[in-house]
N, C-alpha and C positions, 0 to 999 in steps of 0.2 A: 637706160633710158633716162631722161632727163625731165624735171615736171616744173611749170612756173607759179604753181602755189602752193605746193605739197600736195595733199589730198582734197583739199575744200572745194566747194561745188564752183564748176564751171573753169577748173582747173586743168591744164592740158600737159601732157606727157609726151614727148617726142621721143620716137623710137631711131636707133642705128644700129648699125653691124661693125664690128673691126673689119680692118683690110681682108680678102678673101672671102668674104659673107657675102652674101645677098640677104636683103630682108623682105620677107613673103608674109604678106599681110597688109594690117593697116600702120601707116607710119605715125600715126599719133591718136591719141584715145582721151575725152572728156570726162570729166567727172560730171554725173546727172545728177538731179536732184533725188532720187531714190538711192543716191549712195553707190551705185554700181557705174562701172566706165564704160563707154561707148565701145560699139565694135569688139574686137576679139584680139588677144594678146598675139604680137607676130612671132616670128621664128625668124631666127638666124640661120641660113644654111650654108654650108662649107662648098665653094664652089672653085675652090684651089686644088689642083692635083697635087699629089705628095710630090717632096725633090728628093732627087737620089743623085748623091756625090759617089760617083764611081771613081774605083783606083785608076790609074794611070795604063795606058798599055806597056805591056811586056814583052822584052825577047828574051828568050833562052837559048844559049846554044847549049847543044848535048855535048858530055864527054867525049874525047875521042873512043873511035870505034863503036860508039851507041849511036841507036837511031829515037833513043828516048831521053825526056828529062822530066824531073819532077820539077814542079812548078807550084811558088807559094806566091800568093797575093792576099791582101787586107779585103775584107767584104765591105761593100759598100754602106753608107751611112744613110738613112732616110727620114725626112722629115716632115711633118703635117702641119697646115697653119691652123687647124682646128683642135687636133689632139697634142701635138709636140712632136716628139720623137716617135718612131714607129718601131717597135721591137719585132714585128713580123717581117722578115724579107724573104721572099722567095727565090733559091737559086734553080735556073734551068741550064744544064750543063753540068760539066766536072767539077768537083770540090778543090780548094785550095790546098796543095801537097799532092796533086793527082800528079801520076806520070802518063807525059801527054808524049805522043808519036810527033814525028816532023810536019810541019805544016802549020795553018793557021787555025784556032779552036775558038769558037763564039761562045763565051758565056755568059750569060743574060740574068739578070735580076727584076724580079716583081716586088712591088710593094705595094 
């Protein structure tokens, strides 16, 4: 927040939030005669979903006379505007280094 005249009578404090956040509550407050501030203190709410950077799609060819291949990939990185790096990313599907049969395989990560 930013105040016009520090914390003196009739000074006004304007509130704002960082990008990716929404201000809920009063946008400004005034210092009143009794030393209290008008209204209530607003809150910045995170409205931007996490961003996930996935690894590139892969194609793996099985060794001769094999119908399976062991496939490795890097786990995705997730980032959130409110908290920074997200350490908890859930995998739905086979783990990196799994032995996969021929065909397409969907691997899904949720942050």
